[in-house]
N, C-alpha and C positions, 0 to 999 in steps of 0.2 A: 616682152613678158614681166610683170612685175611681183615680185616676189616683198612681202614686209612683214614685219612683227613692229607695228606702231605700239606705242605708249599705250598701257592699259588703268593707267589711274589709280597703278598701286605706287609706285617706288618714284614716278616721273608721271604730273600734270597731276591734276584730280579728275574725280572719274565724270565731273559734267563736261572738262576740258576735253577727254579722252572723247567722251560721244560725238562733242563738235567737229572732234577731227578726223572722225571715221564719216561722219556727214560730210565736210568735205572731201576725204577721200572719193566718197562715193560721185560727187558731182565732178569733180576734175578726171574720174578715169571712167573711161567705158571698155570695161572688159569685155572681147568675144574673142571668136576660134585665133583670129589674127593679133588680137593685143590682150593673153590670157592676165589674170591676176590671181595672186596666190596671199592670203591675210590669215594671220594667224593674232585669236585676239580668244581671253577668255569672255568677256561681255557673252551673258548670255542674249541678249536681243541689239547683237552687233549686225546683221544684216536689215534692222528695220530704222536703224541708225545710218546702216552704208547706202538703203534704199533698192537694194539687190536682195532679192536670194539666191543665196550660192548655186550653184549650177550642182557641186557635191559638197560632202564637209566630214570631215573628219577630226574623229577625237586624241588628242593626243598630251602632253604633258612638256611643260616649258618649267624646265628643274620640277618642284613641287606642286605648281600650280597649274588646275585642267584648264585644257584648253579649246581651241579649234581653230584647225585648217579652211580656212573659206574656199573655195576651188572655185572660179569662174572662167569661163575655157568655152561657154557656148554662144 
């Protein structure tokens, strides 16, 4: 199981660098029922950069920042 809160491009990295990181995560991770992944991001197009549509998505706040928890488990 992978649970991560990668940089958003706010305090750490620039937005373009964060988008590149999301792309790399999508290439390296192969989430499924045996190896699920849960990723927090405020980026509205996270799924596009990650390369996979989340199985489930929940809105939440990380501090005062509106984010989504992208759940990959199928």
